[in-house]
FIVEX-666108 format. One record per residue (C-alpha): residue number from 1; chain; x, y, z. Coordinates in Angstrom, 3 decimals, always signed. Example, Ala and Ser with C-alpha at 12.3 -4.5 7.8 and 13.67 -1.06 7.14 Angstrom:
2
<atom><num>1</num><chaine>A</chaine><u>+12.300</u><v>-4.500</v><w>+7.800</w></atom>
<atom><num>2</num><chaine>A</chaine><u>+13.670</u><v>-1.060</v><w>+7.140</w></atom>
end
This chain:
41
<atom><num>1</num><chaine>A</chaine><u>+35.143</u><v>+124.060</v><w>+13.081</w></atom>
<atom><num>2</num><chaine>A</chaine><u>+33.414</u><v>+125.888</v><w>+15.919</w></atom>
<atom><num>3</num><chaine>A</chaine><u>+32.568</u><v>+128.882</v><w>+13.723</w></atom>
<atom><num>4</num><chaine>A</chaine><u>+31.105</u><v>+126.608</v><w>+11.053</w></atom>
<atom><num>5</num><chaine>A</chaine><u>+28.944</u><v>+124.893</v><w>+13.651</w></atom>
<atom><num>6</num><chaine>A</chaine><u>+27.846</u><v>+128.292</v><w>+14.969</w></atom>
<atom><num>7</num><chaine>A</chaine><u>+27.001</u><v>+129.449</v><w>+11.437</w></atom>
<atom><num>8</num><chaine>A</chaine><u>+24.876</u><v>+126.352</v><w>+10.856</w></atom>
<atom><num>9</num><chaine>A</chaine><u>+23.081</u><v>+126.946</v><w>+14.156</w></atom>
<atom><num>10</num><chaine>A</chaine><u>+22.389</u><v>+130.565</v><w>+13.170</w></atom>
<atom><num>11</num><chaine>A</chaine><u>+21.059</u><v>+129.514</v><w>+9.764</w></atom>
<atom><num>12</num><chaine>A</chaine><u>+18.835</u><v>+126.924</v><w>+11.410</w></atom>
<atom><num>13</num><chaine>A</chaine><u>+17.704</u><v>+129.519</v><w>+13.960</w></atom>
<atom><num>14</num><chaine>A</chaine><u>+16.759</u><v>+132.030</v><w>+11.242</w></atom>
<atom><num>15</num><chaine>A</chaine><u>+14.868</u><v>+129.362</v><w>+9.308</w></atom>
<atom><num>16</num><chaine>A</chaine><u>+12.915</u><v>+128.404</v><w>+12.435</w></atom>
<atom><num>17</num><chaine>A</chaine><u>+12.162</u><v>+132.064</v><w>+13.166</w></atom>
<atom><num>18</num><chaine>A</chaine><u>+10.920</u><v>+132.645</v><w>+9.607</w></atom>
<atom><num>19</num><chaine>A</chaine><u>+8.692</u><v>+129.559</v><w>+9.860</w></atom>
<atom><num>20</num><chaine>A</chaine><u>+7.243</u><v>+130.811</v><w>+13.144</w></atom>
<atom><num>21</num><chaine>A</chaine><u>+6.570</u><v>+134.258</v><w>+11.675</w></atom>
<atom><num>22</num><chaine>A</chaine><u>+4.799</u><v>+132.715</v><w>+8.682</w></atom>
<atom><num>23</num><chaine>A</chaine><u>+2.633</u><v>+130.725</v><w>+11.081</w></atom>
<atom><num>24</num><chaine>A</chaine><u>+1.939</u><v>+133.886</v><w>+13.126</w></atom>
<atom><num>25</num><chaine>A</chaine><u>+3.168</u><v>+132.210</v><w>+16.287</w></atom>
<atom><num>26</num><chaine>A</chaine><u>+2.937</u><v>+134.729</v><w>+19.142</w></atom>
<atom><num>27</num><chaine>A</chaine><u>+5.369</u><v>+132.617</v><w>+21.160</w></atom>
<atom><num>28</num><chaine>A</chaine><u>+8.253</u><v>+133.133</v><w>+18.728</w></atom>
<atom><num>29</num><chaine>A</chaine><u>+10.062</u><v>+135.478</v><w>+21.132</w></atom>
<atom><num>30</num><chaine>A</chaine><u>+9.959</u><v>+132.994</v><w>+24.004</w></atom>
<atom><num>31</num><chaine>A</chaine><u>+11.077</u><v>+130.222</v><w>+21.661</w></atom>
<atom><num>32</num><chaine>A</chaine><u>+13.962</u><v>+132.348</v><w>+20.383</w></atom>
<atom><num>33</num><chaine>A</chaine><u>+15.123</u><v>+133.148</v><w>+23.910</w></atom>
<atom><num>34</num><chaine>A</chaine><u>+15.059</u><v>+129.489</v><w>+24.941</w></atom>
<atom><num>35</num><chaine>A</chaine><u>+16.947</u><v>+128.543</v><w>+21.768</w></atom>
<atom><num>36</num><chaine>A</chaine><u>+19.617</u><v>+131.177</v><w>+22.408</w></atom>
<atom><num>37</num><chaine>A</chaine><u>+19.954</u><v>+129.945</v><w>+25.994</w></atom>
<atom><num>38</num><chaine>A</chaine><u>+20.332</u><v>+126.397</v><w>+24.677</w></atom>
<atom><num>39</num><chaine>A</chaine><u>+23.129</u><v>+127.534</v><w>+22.348</w></atom>
<atom><num>40</num><chaine>A</chaine><u>+24.828</u><v>+129.552</v><w>+25.081</w></atom>
<atom><num>41</num><chaine>A</chaine><u>+24.866</u><v>+126.712</v><w>+27.615</w></atom>
end
């Protein structure tokens, strides 16, 4: 169950990253780091 939840989070994370790249958001790196920290906590 945990791995499935982690997989869903990763898929969501990649989708968000792709959306940010398409929008040319220069803050994508900072957003990614904060998201990873949120997952790790």
